N, C-alpha and C positions, 0 to 999 in steps of 0.2 A: 675621535677616531683619527687615527696620525695615518699620513700620506701612504708613508715607504710600508704600514703593516697592510694596510688595504691592497696597494701594486703587489704585494710579496703573496695575499690572499689568492686574487685573481692568476698568479700567475703558477699556482699551486694548482688551483683548478685546473689551469691549460695544460701544465703537463702530467699532474695527478703522480708528479715523484718528487720529493725534497731534493736530491743530488741534483737532479734536472734544472728546479727551478735557483736553487743556490748559485748551478754554470750561468744560467740565463743574467742572473741577476748580480752575477760577479761578487758573490756574497761566500762565506764560509754556511754550512750547513747547520752547528749550534746557530748562528745568526737568524737562518731562516725560521729555525725550530721555537728560536726564541721569540720571532716578532709574531708567529703565528700563537705562541700562547699568551702573548702580551691583549691582545685580540681578541683572543676566547675569554682572559677575563672580564675585559672589559664590557663583550655582550651578555657573559656569564651564560654563556652554551658553547659545547662541544661541536665544533664546525666539521672537524676531520675523524676517520676513526684509520689505525694500523695494523694490519694483519701479521702477525709472526711469519716470516718465510716469502711477502708477496714485500716486493718492491715499490707499487703501484698501493699508494693511499686513494680512500674512499672518504666520499662526502658523509655524513651525518644528511638527516630528511633538515636540519635545521643550518646548516653547511649549504643543501639546494636554495633553502628559501632567503639564504645572505647572499647571494649572488646578483641577482639584479639590483640587491641594495647598494651592495659594494661598487659597482658598475655607474649608478647615478648618481653615487658619492664620489667617484673617481671624474665623472663629466663634469660635475656641478665645478671640483674644483679647476680642472682646466679651462672652465670657460670664467672664473673668478682671476686668474690669470691672464684672458685675455684682453678683458676688461681692464684691467691694472694697466696694462701695456700698450692698446690698440686710441690711435686721438675719438674725441668726442665725434659720438654718431647721433644725428637727429634721427625722428621717426615720425610720418604725415600721413594720416589717410585723408586722402581726396577723395569727394565724391561729386559725378558730373555727369552731364546728359551724354549721350553715347559721340553725336555731334561736334561739341564743347570740346572734349577729348581729345576726336579725331584732328579736328578743322581748327583748332584756338589754339591747345596747352600742349599738344603733342610736341612742339617745337622748345616751348619752355621744357618740359619735362626732360627733353635732351641735353637744354644747357647745363642744367641743374645739377644731371646727373653726373656730368661732364667736370663740373666745377670741380679746383683742385684746394682752396680754402676752407671746405665743408664737406663732410660726409653725409648725405640723408639718404637715409631707405623711405621710398615711394608706396605707401600704397594705392592705389587706384581702383575706385569702384566706379563703374556705370550704372546709372538708374534714372528713372525719369524724374524729373523735378518735384513731383508732390512725394515722390517716395526720397529724397534725397532730405526734405525737411523733418520727416519720422527719425530718420537715420541719424541726422546732426542732432535731434532734441533727447537721443540714448545715449548719446555720446558714441556712435558706432562709427563716427567720421571726426575728424577735426574742422573742417571744411568744404565747404558746398559752393558747387557753381550751377545756375537754375535759370530759367528763364521765365517764369508765376515770380510774384510776388505776394506769398502766400502768407497770413496773419498767424503767427506762432509767440506765446507769452516769451518762451525763453531766448529767440532767435533774433538776431540781429540781420537785416539785410542792407546793401548798398549799392546802387547801380554800377558796373564798372565799365560798358560798354552798350553804344546805343548806334547798331549797326542798318545802314540803306540797304535795300532789297535792289539786285538785279535780276533780269533774265538770261540764262545762260543756256548756249545752244551749243550746237556740234557745231566743229570748223565750216560745217556745209550746210550748215543752217540760211535761215535770213539773216543776211549781214547789212543791219543797218545798227547806226548808231541808237539810237534810239527806235521804240516797237511799240505800240499798243497790245496789250494780248489778245483782243478781238483778229490782231493779224495772225496768230499762231493758231494751230490744231488744237483744241483740248483733247482731242483723243489720245495724243502723244504726250501729254505734261506727266510727269513725273512730280507728285505732288507732295509735299510735305510742310504739315500743322504745325508751324516755327514758336507760333503763342498764340493764346485766343485772338486776341485782336488781329493777326494776322488772318485766322481762319474768319472770322466776319469779314472783312475785307476782300476777301479770297472768294468768299459765298455771293459777292453784291457784285463784282466787277472782273471775276472769272468762272467760276464754276455757275454760276446765277441760280445756283440752288440744286443743279445737278451733282453727284455723287460723282468723285476724282473715278479714272479708268483704273491709275495706278498711284500707292501712296505706300511709301515707305519709312520708316522711321529710322533707320540707323545712314549713317555718311558711304559706308561701306556697299551698300545695298543703290544707295542713289548714286556713286560712282560706277557700279557696275552697268545701272541701267544707262547711262549715257554713253556705253560705250556704242550706242544705235544712234545713228545721226539724225533718224526722226524727233528723237526724243530733245524735252528741254525742262528747265525747271527755274521758279525762282527763290533764290536764295542770298543772304545775307553775304555781305563783302569777305568776309574771313572765310565762309563753305566757297564763296568763288575764288578766291586765292589759292584754296585749296587742290577743287578741280584743276584749276589751269597749270597747276604744276603735275599734275598729274596723268590729264587730257589735253588734246586738242581741242579748242572749247573757242567760240565768240560769246564775250559780255557785251548787252547792250543794257543802257539806263531806261527805264518803263514809262512810255507814254503819256499812259493813263489820265486825267483828269486830275482824281483822288490819287493819291498816292499810297502804295503798302503801309505803314505801320514798319519805324524803323524797329529792329529787334531790339529788344534792352536785355543784357545780362546782367543779373544779380549776386555779387557774394555774397555768400549767409553765412555768420558765426553764432557760436553759442554765447548765451552772455555771461555764461560761467563755465568757461573753458580747461579743461584738464591743464596744471601746473607745466605737467612734463612736453608739453606739444607746444605753451606758448612760445618759446624761442624757433621752433619749428614753421610754426607757423608766420610770424616776425621775417622769416628767412624769406620764408617763398612771398609773401607780399611785396617785401622788399625788390627781386627779381623779374617778381612780373610787371609793375607800374611801367618801368624802363622799355619790358620789352611791348608791351600792350601801346607803349608811345612808338615804339618803333615800328610797329606793325603797320600804324595808323588806319586803323581798322575802325574808328571811333570812340576811344576811351575817354569815358567822361569823369570816373573819381567821383562820384558825387557822395553827400554826404546818408548816415543812415536813415532808414525811413522808420 
């Protein structure tokens, strides 16, 4: 089908008049009629009918059915022109836990979206760690960051961060550079289960078998809870830094004789990635490494497991 014929047909649909169509397209009436005839001959259907004595034309049933087809055809043609004219655009779908997105990768996303040398479209999904493995295996995400290393046949995992844990209180809290968790009121702890080993440590040294009074699983909830001066939380350094940027808090090292395990963040990738997103994944990793090194949270850049 010819672009000019499609545009002419859609203008006829709009004006319901050959003369007005010719005027709007700066064409002669015979040219409009000729284009319409060519289109009808190509489709082998009659698109319009003309009644003697009436200036307005009427669409046949086939003409009505052809309208959405013509509109889609025109839309696709325009997209093709844009594709030729614009710079290469990369697409990347990333899956992370809530605190990873909010505390660790938020600034990196902003840096990448502001970069001038490449144009990247980011699709960011927030899920629990165990859910992200399934999404990656089904190619619903291109890259994932998780707290748990699980064995999946087609997934490669490597540690990228190993973060020390700290106690965070409001600025009005117990201001000591080193604090044992027994010095704090357990009733006002905002508990977050950072990963399985931390949960075990917490059960032994903090809750001692009792269920925490307050438990949250998103950074936003944690941030809101910390607005109460009585609240305190044990958190990895990246979350601590984010809280410090948004709240007036006091940070202490943990005095317990057995320290909480460091939180490990793993990057997970598919063994057989989509070819279309390989460049975007590589570019993201190239930006991520110096970013994590600058943040000084404990970048390890370890080998694959």
